[in-house]
N, C-alpha and C positions, 0 to 999 in steps of 0.2 A: 278398393277405391281410395285414393289418397289425395284428392284434390277437391276443393270447394270453391264454387263460384256463385255468388249471390248478387243480384243486380236490382236496381231500382227500375220502375216502369219506364218505358221509352219516352212518354210524355214529359218526364222530369227535365230532360234536356231543353225542350222548347219553353217550358215554364221558367227555367233559370235564365234562358236567353232573353226573355221578356221582363225579367226582374232586375232590380238594382242589386249590385254586389256589395254595396256599402249601405248599411241601414243603422245609423248611430243610436236612434232612440229605442229603448227597450219595448215600449208599447207597439211601435211600428214593427219591431222584430217579431213580436207575438202575433200581430195581425198577418204578417207574412207567413208564419207557420200555420195559422188557422186557415189561411187561403190555400196553402199547400195541402193541408189535411182534407179540406173540402174537395179539392180537385181529385185526390185519391179516392174519395167516396164516389164522386160523380163519374169518374172513369171506371169504377168498379174493379180497381186493381189492388185493393187491400182493405184492411181495417181502418177505423176512424181515428187514426193517430198519425201525427207528423211531428218532426223535430228539425232543428238546425243548430249548428255550432257557429258561433260568432267570436271574433276577437272583441274583448270587452271595451278596450280603449278606442278603437277605430270604428267598430261596427262592421268590419269586413266579414262577409259570409265565407266560411271555410267549407262547409258541407251541409247537405240536407239528408233527411231520411224520412221515409214513409213506411208504414207497416206493409210487409209483403210476405207474411207467414204462409198463407195458402198458395200464392203464386210460386213461391220458391221452395215449398215443402220443407220449411225450416221453422221450428217453433221459436228460435232465437231471433228471427228477422223482424223484431219490433222496430218502430221508428227511431227510438233513442239509440238502440244498438247499431242500426244502420248509419245514423248520423255520426256517432262516435267512431265507429270502425272506419268510415270513409274519411273523417277528419284525420285520424291517425295515419291512414294510408297516404293522404295528401301531404301531411307534414313529415312523413317518414319516421315516426316515432310513436310508440305505444303510450307515451306519457305526454299528454297535451299541456302539462305544467312543467315540462323539462326546462332546465336552465337554458336561457337564451330565447325562450319562446314568450310571446305576449300571453297575458292571461286570457282564458277562453271561458265562454258561457254556453251552456246548453239551454235552448229555448224549446219547450215541448208543450203540445196541445193538452196533455194530461199529466198529472203528477205520476212519476214512474211506478210501475208495478214492481214486485219483489225482485225480479231478474234485472230489470233496468236500473233499479236503485243500486244493486251491487256493482254493476258496471260503471255507474257514475262515480261511485266511491273510489274506483281504481283507475279512472280515465285520465285524471289530471285536470279536469275542469275546476274552476274556482267559484263558479256561480251557476245556479239553475233558476230559470223562470218557468213556472208552470201555470196552466190555465185551469182546466177541470180537475176536481179532486177525485180520489179513488171511489168515494161513495157516489159521485156523479156517474163515473164510468160503469160501476156495477149496477146502480139503480136504473140508469137510462138504457144501457145496452145489454147488460147481463154478462159482460166479460168478467172473468175472475182475475183480480189484481194480485192474488197470492198473499202470503203471510208477511205483510209489511209491519214494521215495529210501531207501537203506539206513539213513541217519541221520534217519529220519522224526521222531522225538521231538525231536532237536536242531534240526531245521528249524523246528519250532513254537516252541521255547524261544528261538531266535535272534530270532524275531519278537515276543517278549513274550507268547507264549501258553503257559501252563502246561498240561501234559498229564498226566492220571492214567489210564494204560492198564490193561487187564486187571481192571477193577472188576467183580466178580461174573462172572468169565470163564466159569466152569462153567455158570452160568445162561444166559449169552449163547450158549454152544455148544448148550445144550439147546433153545433157541428155534430155532436154525438146524436142528438135527436134526428138530424138529417139522415144519418146512417140508418137509424131505425125506420124512419119514414120511407126510405128507399129500399127497405127489406134487405139490408146488409146482414150477412150470416154471422152468427156467434159461434166461434169454433174453438171453444175451450177444449183442451186435451181430455179433461175429465170433468163432468158436470159436478158442481158442488164439492170439489175436492179441496 
């Protein structure tokens, strides 16, 4: 097998059709992502995580992603990974910070796990807005965020990526709690590894 096809749930198209495609204010971008995440939970199409890539200056929405690990049988199908891959595909370049491109930001319902942190470092985005913290994700849901560095924010800053953590953190925690309340499954590859 030499082909890979990973898709977002079908409801995402109608969600986007009903949404603004330019959202200039960072808090409004985060509310958009948290609404996207909540929809993924209520539709039971994936884990409690959502993301989007926006042009920083204009607020133009480039792509969205939701967690579809179980539905797509792919441990890499996290919301951030999906949003970044779809943005790169949309723009026709693996580097969202390539010459001639506007600066891009990733907006995510939770601060990135170890895998998504690595992808952000190499994606070309110049800013990340995150809501829930890793301890929220692990404490509320039981998902394993992996071995993230203790100087997480500084690791991004050293690479020229501004991070604005804990934006609307209470709302981000509430979305995680909704997943638990609706009996969303925790599907870590290995328990406590």
